[in-house]
N, C-alpha and C positions, 0 to 999 in steps of 0.2 A: 775505831778511835785508837790512837797510839798515846802512850804515856812516856814522858822523858823524866826519869828520876833525877834528883839533884845529888851532887857530891858522891858519897859512898853508899847510896841507897840502891837496893836491888828489888826488882819486882819478880815474884815467884808465882808460878801457876801450880797449886797443890795437885799432886797425883791422887787418883781416886782411892778412897778408903777400902779396905778389904770387905768383901761381901760375905765371906764365910771364913770360919776358923780353920786351923790346920787339921782339925778332926772332921771337917766337912759340915759343920753346923752353920746354917745360914743366919746372918745377923740382920735384925731390923734396923732401920735408919737411926733410931734412938740409941741403939747399943754400939754403933760404930764409933771408933775413936777418931779424933781429929788427926788428919795426916801430918806426918812430920817430914816427908820427902816431897820435893817439888822440883820443877824445872825452871831455870832462869830464863825469863822472857825479855826483860829490859833491865838495863843497869845504867847508873850514872857514870860520869867521867872519872871519878875517884876523888878522894878527900884532898883538900888543899892543906899542904904542910906549912910549917912555920916559915920556911924559906920562900913560900909562894908557888912552889911547884906542886903538881898533882901526883899523888901516889898512884901507882898502877893497881888496877883491880885484880884480885886473885882468882875471880870467877869470870867465866865468859858465857855468852848466850848458849842456851841448850844444855848447860851443865846441870846434872841432877845433884841437888844439895839437900843436906839434912839441917833442919832448923828447929828451935824449941817450940813445943806445942802451943803455948799461949803468948808468944812473942810477936811483935809486928802489928800492922794495921790491916784488917781485912777490908777489901774494896771489891766492887763489882763493876766491870766495864763490858758493855755489849753482851750482858747475860753471862759472862764468865767471871768466876771468882778468882781473886789474886790476893797475895799477901805482900806488903811492902815492909822491908826491914833494912837495917844497916848491914853492911858486909861483915862487920865485926860480930854481929849477932849469929851469923851462920856457924854451925857446928862442924861441918865438913862437906867434902865433895865425894859423891858416890862414883867410884871407878868400876867399870865393867870390863 
């Protein structure tokens, strides 16, 4: 199934949480933190401005982005977990 977000909304697939700490200690599922980095999967066409034109999106498909821990709506499609949030809620793009 595909999802088409509206306006300036972005659908993100969270990257997997760390299984072990930097010191090599393995973490159980209950101790893992909610991921804050994900990959843009789908995005809307952009927000409609006052003049009727759409603003261009600053992110594109496959960008890795940082987003707030408890922001957005968690959904599940075809067994995969995704987060939907507005482009303005994104904190930054990870450049490699």
